[in-house]
N, CA and C of each residue as an Amber inpcrd file, in Angstrom:
protein
   615
  23.6840000 -16.5650000   8.9030000  22.8990000 -16.4180000  10.1300000
  21.3930000 -16.4680000   9.8450000  20.9940000 -15.8070000   8.7450000
  19.5760000 -15.7620000   8.3950000  19.0340000 -17.1690000   8.1480000
  19.8070000 -18.0090000   7.4830000  19.3560000 -19.3740000   7.1880000
  19.1240000 -20.1770000   8.4650000  19.9580000 -19.9510000   9.4800000
  19.7940000 -20.6640000  10.7430000  18.4980000 -20.2450000  11.4340000
  18.1970000 -18.9420000  11.3810000  16.9530000 -18.4440000  11.9640000
  15.7430000 -19.0590000  11.2610000  15.8050000 -19.1240000   9.9330000
  14.6890000 -19.6770000   9.1580000  14.5100000 -21.1650000   9.4590000
  15.6260000 -21.9000000   9.5560000  15.5420000 -23.3330000   9.8740000
  14.9430000 -23.5570000  11.2630000  15.3460000 -22.7190000  12.2190000
  14.7950000 -22.8120000  13.5740000  13.3020000 -22.5050000  13.5640000
  12.9310000 -21.4830000  12.8050000  11.5290000 -21.0950000  12.6810000
  10.7050000 -22.2290000  12.0580000  11.2580000 -22.8750000  11.0500000
  10.5690000 -24.0020000  10.4100000  10.3060000 -25.1320000  11.4070000
  11.2470000 -25.3370000  12.3290000  11.0790000 -26.3790000  13.3410000
   9.9890000 -26.0160000  14.3480000   9.9090000 -24.7190000  14.6960000
   8.9450000 -24.2650000  15.7000000   7.5640000 -23.9860000  15.1180000
   7.4870000 -23.8260000  13.8080000   6.2350000 -23.4170000  13.1580000
   5.0550000 -24.3550000  13.4310000   5.2270000 -25.6850000  13.4120000
   4.0830000 -26.5680000  13.6990000   3.4550000 -26.3280000  15.0710000
   4.2740000 -25.9630000  16.0710000   3.7500000 -25.6770000  17.4110000
   2.9530000 -24.3730000  17.4040000   3.4720000 -23.3720000  16.6860000
   2.7600000 -22.0980000  16.5360000   1.4220000 -22.3270000  15.8410000
   1.4350000 -23.1740000  14.8240000   0.2290000 -23.4830000  14.0450000
  -0.8640000 -24.0710000  14.9420000  -0.4820000 -24.9730000  15.8310000
  -1.4620000 -25.5980000  16.7260000  -1.9810000 -24.6000000  17.7600000
  -1.1060000 -23.7730000  18.2920000  -1.4990000 -22.8160000  19.3260000
  -2.4680000 -21.7600000  18.8010000  -2.2970000 -21.3600000  17.5600000
  -3.1100000 -20.2790000  17.0000000  -4.4160000 -20.7610000  16.3820000
  -4.6470000 -22.0580000  16.3420000  -5.8860000 -22.6430000  15.8050000
  -6.1550000 -22.2020000  14.3640000  -5.0930000 -22.0700000  13.6160000
  -5.2370000 -21.6980000  12.2080000  -5.6050000 -22.9170000  11.3700000
  -6.2270000 -22.6590000  10.2470000  -6.5610000 -23.7030000   9.2820000
  -5.7370000 -23.4830000   8.0260000  -5.0220000 -24.5080000   7.6020000
  -4.2280000 -24.4100000   6.3760000  -5.0990000 -24.8090000   5.1950000
  -5.3460000 -23.8710000   4.2940000  -6.2590000 -24.0980000   3.1770000
  -5.7840000 -25.2360000   2.2780000  -4.4930000 -25.2950000   2.0110000
  -3.9560000 -26.3220000   1.1190000  -4.2020000 -27.7350000   1.5980000
  -4.3680000 -27.9000000   2.9020000  -4.6110000 -29.2270000   3.4840000
  -5.9130000 -29.8260000   2.9630000  -6.9190000 -28.9600000   2.7660000
  -8.2320000 -29.4440000   2.3420000  -8.3720000 -29.5190000   0.8260000
  -7.5510000 -28.7430000   0.1190000  -7.6720000 -28.7000000  -1.3340000
  -6.5770000 -29.4870000  -2.0380000  -5.7190000 -30.1200000  -1.2290000
  -4.6070000 -30.9080000  -1.7740000  -3.7390000 -30.0760000  -2.7210000
  -3.6260000 -28.7850000  -2.3680000  -2.7460000 -27.8880000  -3.1250000
  -1.8000000 -27.2440000  -2.1300000  -0.6690000 -27.8700000  -1.9360000
   0.2440000 -27.4050000  -0.9010000   1.0120000 -26.1490000  -1.3020000
   0.7100000 -25.6330000  -2.4930000   1.3270000 -24.3740000  -2.9060000
   0.6060000 -23.1800000  -2.2890000  -0.6000000 -23.3980000  -1.7200000
  -1.3550000 -22.2940000  -1.1260000  -0.6330000 -21.7860000   0.1180000
  -0.4910000 -20.4700000   0.2370000   0.2840000 -19.9070000   1.3460000
  -0.5860000 -19.2810000   2.4330000  -1.9120000 -19.4980000   2.3550000
  -2.8000000 -18.9270000   3.3610000  -3.1060000 -19.9080000   4.4830000
  -3.0700000 -19.3690000   5.6960000  -3.5970000 -20.0620000   6.8660000
  -4.6220000 -19.1080000   7.4760000  -5.7670000 -19.6160000   7.8350000
  -6.8910000 -18.7290000   8.1440000  -7.6290000 -19.1590000   9.4130000
  -8.4770000 -18.2590000   9.8950000  -9.4150000 -18.5870000  10.9680000
 -10.5830000 -17.6060000  10.9080000 -11.7110000 -18.0300000  11.4630000
 -12.8670000 -17.1410000  11.5650000 -12.6090000 -16.0930000  12.6380000
 -13.0990000 -14.8900000  12.4170000 -12.9570000 -13.8380000  13.4120000
 -14.1540000 -12.9060000  13.3370000 -14.3460000 -12.1230000  14.3720000
 -15.3750000 -11.0870000  14.3600000 -14.6940000  -9.7280000  14.3160000
 -15.1550000  -8.8930000  13.4240000 -14.5330000  -7.5930000  13.1960000
 -14.7150000  -6.6980000  14.4200000 -13.6290000  -6.0560000  14.8580000
 -13.6680000  -5.1960000  16.0390000 -13.2370000  -3.7590000  15.7430000
 -12.9600000  -3.4540000  14.4870000 -12.4940000  -2.1150000  14.1450000
 -13.6240000  -1.1320000  13.8800000 -13.2590000   0.0070000  13.3200000
 -14.2430000   1.0170000  12.9590000 -15.0450000   0.5410000  11.7560000
 -16.3110000   0.9710000  11.6340000 -17.1050000   0.6000000  10.4570000
 -16.4450000   1.1070000   9.1750000 -16.4210000   0.2770000   8.1470000
 -15.8630000   0.6810000   6.8520000 -16.8300000   0.2720000   5.7460000
 -16.8420000   1.0720000   4.6930000 -17.6330000   0.7490000   3.5100000
 -16.6770000   0.5140000   2.3540000 -16.7330000  -0.6660000   1.7670000
 -15.8370000  -1.0240000   0.6720000 -16.3510000  -0.4710000  -0.6480000
 -15.5070000  -0.5010000  -1.6510000 -15.8330000   0.1190000  -2.9420000
 -17.0310000  -0.5210000  -3.6300000 -17.3340000  -1.7900000  -3.3040000
 -18.4980000  -2.4410000  -3.9240000 -19.7760000  -2.2420000  -3.1090000
 -19.6780000  -1.3980000  -2.0690000 -20.8490000  -1.0890000  -1.2530000
 -21.0050000  -1.9490000  -0.0130000 -20.1770000  -2.9600000   0.1400000
 -20.2560000  -3.8300000   1.3220000 -19.8560000  -3.0550000   2.5750000
 -20.6990000  -3.1040000   3.5960000 -20.4090000  -2.4470000   4.8660000
 -19.8980000  -3.4810000   5.8690000 -18.7530000  -3.1900000   6.4510000
 -18.1750000  -4.0600000   7.4750000 -18.3170000  -3.3480000   8.8120000
 -19.0960000  -3.9470000   9.7070000 -19.3640000  -3.3400000  11.0100000
 -18.8840000  -4.2540000  12.1360000 -18.9190000  -3.7180000  13.3490000
 -18.4710000  -4.4610000  14.5220000 -19.2290000  -5.7810000  14.6430000
 -18.4800000  -6.8500000  14.8990000 -18.9820000  -8.2180000  15.0890000
 -19.4060000  -8.9190000  13.8010000 -19.1740000  -8.2920000  12.6350000
 -19.3910000  -9.0130000  11.3750000 -18.3820000 -10.1580000  11.2790000
 -18.8130000 -11.2710000  10.7020000 -17.9430000 -12.4480000  10.5820000
 -17.0490000 -12.3090000   9.3540000 -15.7530000 -12.4460000   9.5790000
 -14.7640000 -12.3670000   8.5050000 -13.8190000 -13.5590000   8.6050000
 -13.1030000 -13.7970000   7.5230000 -11.9980000 -14.7610000   7.5450000
 -10.7020000 -13.9730000   7.7040000  -9.9880000 -14.2500000   8.7890000
  -8.6920000 -13.6000000   9.0250000  -7.6250000 -14.4050000   8.2930000
  -6.8850000 -13.7340000   7.4230000  -5.8710000 -14.4320000   6.6320000
  -4.4730000 -14.1730000   7.1960000  -3.6740000 -15.2130000   7.2030000
  -2.2750000 -15.1330000   7.6260000  -1.4180000 -15.7430000   6.5280000
  -0.3750000 -15.0480000   6.1460000   0.5840000 -15.6390000   5.2160000
   1.4700000 -16.6220000   5.9770000   1.8400000 -17.7050000   5.3060000
   2.7700000 -18.6660000   5.8990000   4.1780000 -18.0900000   5.7170000
   4.5180000 -17.1440000   6.5990000   5.7040000 -16.3100000   6.4020000
   7.0100000 -17.0870000   6.3260000   7.1840000 -18.0590000   7.2090000
   8.4560000 -18.7780000   7.2190000   8.6370000 -19.5760000   5.9320000
   7.5430000 -20.0800000   5.3990000   7.6370000 -20.8090000   4.1350000
   8.0150000 -19.8740000   2.9930000   7.4430000 -18.6740000   3.0050000
   7.7780000 -17.6820000   1.9790000   9.2540000 -17.3160000   2.0720000
   9.7210000 -17.0470000   3.2960000  11.1300000 -16.6930000   3.4850000
  12.0500000 -17.8180000   3.0310000  11.6450000 -19.0390000   3.2890000
  12.4450000 -20.1980000   2.8800000  12.5170000 -20.2990000   1.3580000
  11.3840000 -20.0210000   0.6890000  11.3530000 -20.0850000  -0.7720000
  12.1300000 -18.9320000  -1.4100000  12.2010000 -17.8060000  -0.6940000
  12.9200000 -16.6440000  -1.2270000  14.4120000 -16.6830000  -0.9180000
  14.8260000 -17.6470000  -0.1260000  16.2420000 -17.7490000   0.2210000
  17.0740000 -17.9370000  -1.0440000  18.0540000 -17.1040000  -1.2140000
  18.8800000 -17.1630000  -2.4230000  18.5270000 -16.0910000  -3.4320000
  17.3560000 -15.4590000  -3.2610000  16.9760000 -14.3320000  -4.1310000
  17.4970000 -13.0590000  -3.4760000  18.4320000 -12.3980000  -4.1260000
  19.1140000 -11.2560000  -3.5110000  18.5870000  -9.8970000  -3.9490000
  17.6380000  -9.8910000  -4.8580000  17.0730000  -8.6350000  -5.3390000
  15.7110000  -8.4110000  -4.6800000  15.5600000  -7.2820000  -3.9580000
  14.3220000  -7.0160000  -3.2190000  13.1210000  -6.8330000  -4.1370000
  13.3410000  -6.3110000  -5.3380000  12.2380000  -6.1420000  -6.2930000
  11.7450000  -7.5050000  -6.7640000  12.6910000  -8.4050000  -7.0510000
  12.3110000  -9.7700000  -7.4520000  11.5460000 -10.4660000  -6.3330000
  11.9800000 -10.2330000  -5.0960000  11.2860000 -10.8240000  -3.9530000
   9.8400000 -10.3480000  -3.8900000   9.6440000  -9.0380000  -4.1090000
   8.2930000  -8.4690000  -4.0680000   7.4030000  -9.0960000  -5.1360000
   7.9470000  -9.2800000  -6.3380000   7.1760000  -9.8930000  -7.4290000
   6.8380000 -11.3560000  -7.1160000   7.7870000 -12.0660000  -6.5180000
   7.5540000 -13.4720000  -6.1760000   6.4780000 -13.6140000  -5.0980000
   6.5160000 -12.7330000  -4.1000000   5.4930000 -12.7600000  -3.0490000
   4.1230000 -12.4500000  -3.6400000   4.0810000 -11.4490000  -4.5230000
   2.8180000 -11.0900000  -5.1940000   2.2570000 -12.2940000  -5.9550000
   3.1260000 -12.9890000  -6.6800000   2.6950000 -14.1510000  -7.4660000
   2.1800000 -15.2750000  -6.5610000   2.8560000 -15.5000000  -5.4290000
   2.4270000 -16.5390000  -4.4900000   1.0430000 -16.2350000  -3.9220000
   0.8240000 -14.9630000  -3.5730000  -0.4740000 -14.5600000  -3.0230000
  -1.5630000 -14.6820000  -4.0840000  -1.2780000 -14.1850000  -5.2810000
  -2.2680000 -14.2300000  -6.3690000  -2.6710000 -15.6690000  -6.6910000
  -1.6960000 -16.5660000  -6.7470000  -1.9760000 -17.9720000  -7.0560000
  -2.7830000 -18.6610000  -5.9500000  -2.7170000 -18.1120000  -4.7310000
  -3.4240000 -18.7180000  -3.6010000  -4.8460000 -18.1880000  -3.4340000
  -5.1660000 -17.0860000  -4.1040000  -6.4800000 -16.4560000  -3.9260000
  -7.6570000 -17.3310000  -4.3760000  -7.5750000 -18.0260000  -5.5240000
  -8.6990000 -18.8890000  -5.9140000  -9.0070000 -19.9650000  -4.8700000
  -7.9790000 -20.5220000  -4.2670000  -8.1770000 -21.5230000  -3.2190000
  -8.8740000 -20.9350000  -2.0060000  -8.5330000 -19.6890000  -1.6790000
  -9.1810000 -18.9920000  -0.5670000 -10.6620000 -18.7680000  -0.8580000
 -10.9620000 -18.3680000  -2.0920000 -12.3550000 -18.1510000  -2.4990000
 -13.1630000 -19.4460000  -2.4070000 -12.5880000 -20.5410000  -2.8810000
 -13.2660000 -21.8390000  -2.8260000 -13.4880000 -22.2810000  -1.3850000
 -12.5040000 -22.0450000  -0.5380000 -12.6200000 -22.3910000   0.8840000
 -13.8110000 -21.6790000   1.5180000 -13.9670000 -20.3870000   1.2250000
 -15.0720000 -19.6180000   1.8040000 -16.4130000 -20.0790000   1.2500000
 -16.4640000 -20.3500000  -0.0450000 -17.7110000 -20.8050000  -0.6660000
 -18.2010000 -22.1260000  -0.0760000 -17.2730000 -22.9840000   0.3060000
 -17.6370000 -24.3100000   0.8140000 -17.6640000 -24.3740000   2.3450000
 -17.3900000 -23.2540000   2.9960000 -17.3820000 -23.2120000   4.4630000
 -18.8120000 -23.3180000   4.9950000 -18.9920000 -24.0050000   6.1050000
 -20.3360000 -24.1930000   6.6640000 -20.9720000 -22.8700000   7.1070000
 -20.1430000 -21.8620000   7.3620000 -20.6660000 -20.5490000   7.7410000
 -20.5620000 -19.5380000   6.6040000 -20.4620000 -20.0320000   5.3910000
 -20.3110000 -19.1550000   4.2270000 -21.3650000 -18.0480000   4.1480000
 -22.6530000 -18.3290000   4.4290000 -23.6570000 -17.2590000   4.3370000
 -23.3950000 -16.0930000   5.2920000 -22.7470000 -16.3790000   6.4340000
 -22.4850000 -15.3150000   7.4130000 -21.1790000 -14.5580000   7.1360000
 -20.2790000 -15.1620000   6.3800000 -18.9690000 -14.5450000   6.1290000
 -19.1110000 -13.3780000   5.1570000 -18.6730000 -12.1940000   5.5830000
 -18.8310000 -10.9970000   4.7490000 -17.5850000 -10.6680000   3.9310000
 -16.4470000 -11.2450000   4.3140000 -15.2320000 -10.9430000   3.5670000
 -13.9970000 -11.4920000   4.2440000 -12.8490000 -10.9940000   3.8140000
 -11.5680000 -11.4240000   4.3780000 -10.8140000 -10.2030000   4.8890000
  -9.9990000 -10.4240000   5.9070000  -9.2370000  -9.3300000   6.5050000
  -7.8480000  -9.8290000   6.8850000  -6.8780000  -8.9540000   6.7660000
  -5.5230000  -9.2760000   7.1780000  -4.8190000  -8.0080000   7.6190000
  -3.6440000  -8.1650000   8.1740000  -2.7930000  -7.0280000   8.5230000
  -1.4410000  -7.2720000   7.8820000  -0.9430000  -6.2780000   7.1780000
   0.3180000  -6.4710000   6.4600000   1.0870000  -5.1660000   6.3250000
   2.3870000  -5.2980000   6.1370000   3.2230000  -4.1500000   5.7730000
   3.5650000  -4.2010000   4.2860000   3.1050000  -5.2530000   3.6090000
   3.3460000  -5.4120000   2.1680000   2.2230000  -4.7150000   1.4130000
   2.3360000  -3.4080000   1.2640000   1.2250000  -2.6290000   0.7170000
   1.2470000  -2.4990000  -0.8020000   2.3630000  -2.8260000  -1.4360000
   2.4380000  -2.7060000  -2.8960000   1.7170000  -3.8760000  -3.5630000
   0.8700000  -3.5550000  -4.5160000   0.1890000  -4.5920000  -5.2850000
  -1.1180000  -5.0710000  -4.6950000  -1.4950000  -4.5700000  -3.5050000
  -2.7090000  -5.1000000  -2.8800000  -3.9700000  -4.6810000  -3.6370000
  -3.9420000  -3.5050000  -4.2580000  -5.1140000  -3.0630000  -5.0270000
  -5.3440000  -3.9630000  -6.2270000  -4.2540000  -4.3530000  -6.8890000
  -4.3870000  -5.2500000  -8.0490000  -4.9320000  -6.6140000  -7.6400000
  -4.6620000  -6.9970000  -6.4150000  -5.1800000  -8.2710000  -5.9110000
  -6.6530000  -8.1720000  -5.5210000  -7.1530000  -6.9370000  -5.3810000
  -8.5600000  -6.7360000  -5.0330000  -8.7970000  -6.2520000  -3.6120000
  -7.7110000  -6.0400000  -2.8570000  -7.8410000  -5.5800000  -1.4760000
  -7.9760000  -4.0620000  -1.4010000  -8.5440000  -3.6060000  -0.2960000
  -8.5500000  -2.1890000   0.0510000  -7.8530000  -2.0490000   1.3970000
  -7.0460000  -1.0100000   1.5590000  -6.2660000  -0.8560000   2.7890000
  -6.8540000   0.2350000   3.6760000  -6.7160000   0.0230000   4.9850000
  -7.2280000   0.9660000   5.9770000  -6.2020000   1.0900000   7.0960000
  -6.0260000   2.3040000   7.5740000  -5.0440000   2.5610000   8.6260000
  -5.4840000   1.9380000   9.9470000  -4.5070000   1.5870000  10.7660000
  -4.7670000   1.1180000  12.1280000  -4.6890000   2.3390000  13.0340000
  -5.8280000   2.7490000  13.5890000  -5.8720000   4.0020000  14.3410000
  -5.3750000   3.8610000  15.7740000  -5.4920000   2.6720000  16.3380000
  -5.0040000   2.4670000  17.6970000  -3.4770000   2.3990000  17.6680000
  -2.8290000   3.4340000  18.1820000  -1.3710000   3.5260000  18.0390000
  -0.6390000   2.4300000  18.7980000  -1.2100000   1.9510000  19.9170000
  -0.5550000   0.8890000  20.6800000  -0.6040000  -0.4290000  19.9050000
  -1.7630000  -0.7000000  19.3330000  -1.9080000  -1.9220000  18.5400000
  -1.0190000  -1.8580000  17.3010000  -0.9470000  -0.6520000  16.6980000
  -0.0940000  -0.4730000  15.5190000   1.3750000  -0.7200000  15.8690000
   1.8000000  -0.2170000  17.0260000   3.1890000  -0.4080000  17.4470000
   3.4890000  -1.8790000  17.7380000   2.5310000  -2.5690000  18.3620000
   2.7030000  -4.0080000  18.6180000   2.8820000  -4.7600000  17.3070000
   2.0630000  -4.4020000  16.3160000   2.1560000  -5.0610000  15.0150000
   3.4830000  -4.7470000  14.3270000   3.9630000  -3.5270000  14.4730000
   5.2590000  -3.1660000  13.8860000   6.3770000  -3.9990000  14.5030000
   6.3000000  -4.1980000  15.8070000   7.3280000  -4.9830000  16.4960000
   7.2770000  -6.4540000  16.0930000   6.0580000  -6.9930000  15.9520000
   5.9410000  -8.4130000  15.5910000   6.2900000  -8.6650000  14.1270000
   6.0470000  -7.6610000  13.2760000   6.3710000  -7.8200000  11.8580000
   7.8490000  -7.5750000  11.5620000   8.5390000  -6.8610000  12.4520000
   9.9110000  -6.4530000  12.1450000  10.8610000  -7.6250000  11.9000000
  10.8380000  -8.7010000  12.7030000  11.7360000  -9.8310000  12.4000000
  11.5120000 -10.4060000  11.0050000  10.2390000 -10.4770000  10.5860000
   9.9250000 -10.9830000   9.2440000  10.4660000 -10.0250000   8.1920000
  10.2300000  -8.7340000   8.4270000  10.7110000  -7.7020000   7.5000000
  12.2310000  -7.7490000   7.3890000  12.8870000  -7.9080000   8.5320000
  14.3530000  -7.9330000   8.5670000  14.9010000  -9.1350000   7.8040000
  14.3010000 -10.2960000   8.0230000  14.7630000 -11.5150000   7.3560000
  14.4950000 -11.4990000   5.8570000  13.5260000 -10.6790000   5.4280000
  13.1820000 -10.6310000   4.0040000  14.1190000  -9.7290000   3.2000000
  14.8910000  -8.8860000   3.8980000  15.7740000  -7.9460000   3.2070000
  17.0560000  -8.6190000   2.7320000  17.5630000  -8.1250000   1.6010000
  18.8300000  -8.6560000   1.0840000  19.9980000  -8.2670000   1.9790000
  19.9130000  -7.0440000   2.5630000  20.9470000  -6.5620000   3.4790000
  20.2800000  -6.1160000   4.7780000  19.9300000  -7.0660000   5.6480000
  19.2130000  -6.7220000   6.8800000  20.0550000  -5.8990000   7.8420000
  19.3790000  -4.9730000   8.5420000  20.0400000  -4.1340000   9.5330000
  18.9880000  -3.6360000  10.5200000  19.3650000  -3.5390000  11.7960000
  18.4410000  -3.0410000  12.8200000  17.9840000  -1.6220000  12.4860000
  18.8380000  -0.8770000  11.7890000  18.4950000   0.5010000  11.4130000
  17.2810000   0.5610000  10.4920000  16.9530000  -0.5850000   9.8750000
  15.8270000  -0.6280000   8.9400000  14.4760000  -0.4850000   9.6430000
  14.4590000  -0.5230000  10.9800000  13.1800000  -0.4490000  11.7050000
  12.4030000   0.8110000  11.3400000  13.1340000   1.9340000  11.2390000
  12.4700000   3.2020000  10.9060000  11.9460000   3.2180000   9.4710000
  12.5180000   2.3760000   8.6190000  12.1040000   2.3320000   7.2100000
  10.9940000   1.3120000   6.9640000  10.6710000   0.5360000   7.9900000
   9.6220000  -0.4720000   7.8410000   8.2840000   0.2170000   7.5580000
   7.5600000  -0.2180000   6.5190000   6.2550000   0.3820000   6.2200000
   5.2690000   0.1570000   7.3670000   4.3400000   1.1010000   7.5320000
   3.3180000   0.9560000   8.5660000   2.4050000  -0.2300000   8.2610000
   2.0760000  -1.0220000   9.2710000   1.1020000  -2.0950000   9.0490000
  -0.2860000  -1.5090000   8.8220000  -1.0450000  -2.1360000   7.9500000
  -2.4070000  -1.6790000   7.6530000  -3.3520000  -2.8680000   7.5630000
  -4.6200000  -2.5810000   7.8350000  -5.6430000  -3.5830000   7.5670000
  -5.8260000  -3.6910000   6.0610000  -5.9750000  -4.9010000   5.5610000
  -6.4030000  -5.0900000   4.1800000  -7.6830000  -5.9190000   4.2070000
  -8.6860000  -5.4330000   3.4850000 -10.0110000  -6.0550000   3.5220000
 -10.5250000  -6.2420000   2.1000000 -11.2350000  -7.3400000   1.8850000
 -11.9070000  -7.5870000   0.6120000 -13.2530000  -8.2370000   0.9120000
 -14.2920000  -7.7830000   0.2390000 -15.6050000  -8.3860000   0.4450000
 -15.6500000  -9.7810000  -0.1660000 -16.5520000 -10.6030000   0.3400000
 -16.7090000 -11.9530000  -0.2100000 -17.1290000 -11.8830000  -1.6740000
 -18.0140000 -10.9530000  -1.9980000 -18.4770000 -10.8210000  -3.3870000
 -17.3310000 -10.4770000  -4.3320000 -16.4690000  -9.5580000  -3.8890000
 -15.3180000  -9.1700000  -4.7050000 -14.3700000 -10.3470000  -4.8970000
 -14.1380000 -11.0950000  -3.8260000 -13.2430000 -12.2580000  -3.8780000
 -13.7530000 -13.2980000  -4.8700000 -15.0450000 -13.5920000  -4.7850000
 -15.6310000 -14.6130000  -5.6560000 -15.6630000 -14.1400000  -7.1070000
 -16.0490000 -12.8740000  -7.2990000 -16.1200000 -12.3220000  -8.6560000
 -14.7580000 -12.3360000  -9.3390000 -13.7220000 -12.0240000  -8.5660000
 -12.3800000 -11.8800000  -9.1410000 -11.6570000 -13.2110000  -9.3190000
 -11.9410000 -14.1750000  -8.4470000 -11.0980000 -15.3750000  -8.4310000
 -11.8170000 -16.7030000  -8.6680000 -13.1330000 -16.6880000  -8.7460000
 -13.8480000 -17.9240000  -9.0670000 -14.3210000 -17.8450000 -10.5070000
 -13.7200000 -18.6660000 -11.3500000 -14.0590000 -18.6340000 -12.7690000
 -15.3420000 -19.4170000 -13.0210000 -16.2760000 -18.8450000 -13.8000000
 -17.4760000 -19.6090000 -14.1610000 -17.0970000 -20.7690000 -15.0660000
 -17.8670000 -21.8480000 -15.0750000 -17.5310000 -22.9980000 -15.9270000
 -17.5530000 -22.6240000 -17.4010000 -16.6210000 -23.1710000 -18.1610000
 -16.5670000 -22.9130000 -19.6010000 -17.7350000 -23.6070000 -20.2970000
 -17.9920000 -23.2220000 -21.5500000 -19.0710000 -23.8510000 -22.3240000
 -18.8430000 -25.3570000 -22.4520000 -17.5660000 -25.7310000 -22.6050000
 -17.2230000 -27.1470000 -22.7240000 -17.5850000 -27.9000000 -21.4470000
 -17.2740000 -27.2970000 -20.2920000 -17.5750000 -27.9310000 -19.0120000
 -19.0800000 -28.0580000 -18.7970000 -19.8210000 -27.0050000 -19.2120000
 -21.2800000 -27.0270000 -19.0830000 -21.8700000 -28.1500000 -19.9290000
 -21.3770000 -28.2780000 -21.1700000 -21.8730000 -29.3310000 -22.0690000
 -21.5770000 -30.7240000 -21.5140000 -20.3570000 -30.8800000 -20.9600000
 -19.9840000 -32.1770000 -20.3780000 -20.8870000 -32.5270000 -19.1960000
 -21.2140000 -31.5050000 -18.4020000 -22.0900000 -31.7240000 -17.2530000
 -23.4980000 -32.1000000 -17.7050000 -23.9500000 -31.4320000 -18.7810000
 -25.2790000 -31.7350000 -19.3230000 -25.3390000 -33.1640000 -19.8550000
 -24.2590000 -33.6060000 -20.5090000 -24.2000000 -34.9750000 -21.0370000
 -24.2780000 -35.9980000 -19.9080000 -23.5430000 -35.7110000 -18.8330000
 -23.5590000 -36.6100000 -17.6730000 -24.9560000 -36.6670000 -17.0770000
 -25.6120000 -35.4970000 -17.0080000 -26.9660000 -35.4270000 -16.4660000
 -27.9520000 -36.2170000 -17.2970000 -27.8520000 -36.1000000 -18.6250000
 -28.7610000 -36.8220000 -19.5190000 -28.5410000 -38.3330000 -19.4310000
 -27.2660000 -38.7250000 -19.2680000 -26.9450000 -40.1590000 -19.2510000
 -27.4480000 -40.8520000 -17.9900000 -27.6770000 -40.0480000 -16.9200000
 -28.1360000 -40.6470000 -15.6610000 -29.6510000 -40.6330000 -15.5330000
 -30.3360000 -39.9820000 -16.4910000 -31.8040000 -39.9270000 -16.4470000
 -32.4010000 -41.2880000 -16.8180000
């Protein structure tokens, strides 16, 4: 039954993609392994100060990140161990972070972008990725998010059951500053690359 739901979701996903005006990062970087779909947004939550000192206030420009959930579920199909699933999701997100950093650096509004924000119930491993988590204080919005995340949560379980709703982790905001993202995921050029660039520069003089 789960496979039929995922196949149906895969068919409907392109329509959802167009309606939500999301941008698929892999489309521009020719790396279709990237699992992020994003859009610009203005922050509407409470003011927060991140560990690197970055202050996120109302109307600050952020990149809202969305995981390509149906693709993840499709790739995890056949994996019956929930711990293995968690590790695989972590690896997919980690591998996609450098592409996200490059996307922001090359964005026409890069100077105004202060960081990235998402909402997730996948709270394990987010600190290692560089994110900081914050509670959603509006209980109605939190409940809406729990309801919208539940089908994804249910399909991700090895033994799905409606009773699992009470066990579903609370959704939380996850935020990372642009500086933290770039520092952690954009590698400076190696000495070899610098020398090669210098040679090219000298040859064109």
